[in-house]
C-alpha positions as CSV (number, residue, x, y, z in Angstrom):
1,M,258.7,-134.2,-63.2
2,S,262.5,-134.5,-63.4
3,S,265.1,-135.1,-60.7
4,V,268.8,-134.5,-60.8
5,S,270.5,-138.0,-60.2
6,N,274.2,-138.8,-59.8
7,A,275.6,-141.9,-61.2
8,G,274.5,-144.2,-58.4
9,G,270.7,-143.4,-59.7
10,Q,270.0,-141.3,-56.3
11,P,268.8,-137.9,-56.3
12,S,271.4,-135.6,-56.1
13,K,271.7,-133.6,-52.6
14,R,273.8,-130.8,-54.0
15,P,271.0,-128.3,-54.3
16,I,269.9,-128.8,-50.8
17,A,273.4,-128.1,-49.3
18,L,273.6,-125.1,-51.6
19,V,270.6,-123.7,-50.2
20,L,271.6,-124.5,-46.7
21,A,275.0,-122.9,-47.1
22,I,273.5,-119.6,-48.8
23,I,271.1,-119.4,-45.9
24,G,274.0,-120.1,-43.5
25,V,276.0,-117.4,-44.9
26,L,273.2,-114.9,-44.8
27,G,272.6,-115.6,-41.3
28,I,276.0,-114.9,-40.2
29,I,276.1,-111.7,-42.3
30,L,272.8,-110.7,-40.6
31,G,274.3,-111.4,-37.1
32,I,277.2,-109.3,-37.8
33,V,275.2,-106.6,-39.0
34,Y,273.0,-106.9,-35.6
35,L,276.5,-106.8,-33.7
36,A,277.8,-103.6,-35.6
37,V,274.8,-101.4,-35.9
38,P,272.9,-99.8,-33.1
39,A,269.3,-100.5,-32.9
40,G,268.3,-97.3,-33.9
41,N,270.4,-97.0,-36.9
42,L,269.2,-100.5,-38.6
43,P,267.6,-100.2,-42.0
44,S,263.9,-100.4,-42.2
45,I,264.2,-103.8,-44.1
46,F,265.0,-105.3,-40.7
47,G,261.7,-104.7,-39.2
48,H,260.5,-102.0,-37.0
49,T,262.8,-101.1,-34.1
50,T,262.3,-98.7,-31.3
51,P,265.1,-96.0,-31.1
52,A,267.9,-97.2,-28.8
53,N,271.6,-97.0,-28.1
54,G,272.1,-100.7,-27.6
55,H,272.1,-103.9,-30.0
56,H,269.8,-106.4,-30.7
57,V,271.7,-109.1,-28.8
58,V,268.7,-111.7,-29.1
59,R,268.3,-111.3,-32.8
60,M,272.0,-111.2,-33.3
61,S,272.3,-114.7,-31.4
62,V,269.6,-116.1,-33.1
63,S,271.0,-115.2,-36.5
64,F,274.4,-116.7,-35.8
65,V,272.9,-119.9,-34.5
66,I,270.7,-120.2,-37.4
67,G,273.7,-119.5,-39.7
68,V,276.0,-122.0,-38.1
69,A,273.2,-124.6,-37.8
70,C,272.5,-124.2,-41.6
71,L,276.4,-124.3,-42.5
72,V,276.6,-127.8,-40.2
73,G,273.3,-129.0,-42.0
74,A,275.1,-128.2,-45.4
75,W,278.3,-129.8,-44.6
76,F,276.4,-133.0,-43.5
77,V,274.2,-133.3,-46.6
78,N,277.2,-132.7,-48.7
79,K,279.3,-135.4,-46.5
80,G,276.8,-137.7,-46.8
81,G,276.6,-137.7,-50.4
82,K,280.1,-138.1,-51.1
83,A,280.4,-140.9,-48.7
84,G,277.5,-142.8,-50.4
85,A,279.1,-142.6,-53.8
86,G,282.2,-143.7,-52.8
87,A,280.9,-146.8,-51.2
88,G,278.8,-147.5,-54.2
89,A,281.8,-147.4,-56.6
90,S,284.1,-149.3,-54.2
91,S,281.6,-152.6,-54.2
92,P,281.4,-153.3,-57.9
93,A,285.4,-153.3,-58.0
94,A,285.6,-155.7,-54.8
95,S,283.3,-158.2,-56.5
96,T,285.0,-158.3,-59.6
97,H,288.3,-159.6,-58.0
98,E,286.7,-162.5,-56.5
């Protein structure tokens, strides 16, 4: 079993951030589709819908919330990885000056 690791020896969190970002973008795109296309005209891949003139407000809202939450999660995962690598790199430099 192998794992991707960075210079600090800790596993890389980049794949997690990438998956969260992709899911986030797809969630926002899905929300836009639910906003733009009337409920009766949605493609069958979105599930069974009863013909109606309105839009799926709840599905649209949930898609946007999940999309934004995944993008925020990806940002936090990516941010945490860079901050940890920067702090680890500065510690040896500080100890060599002593």
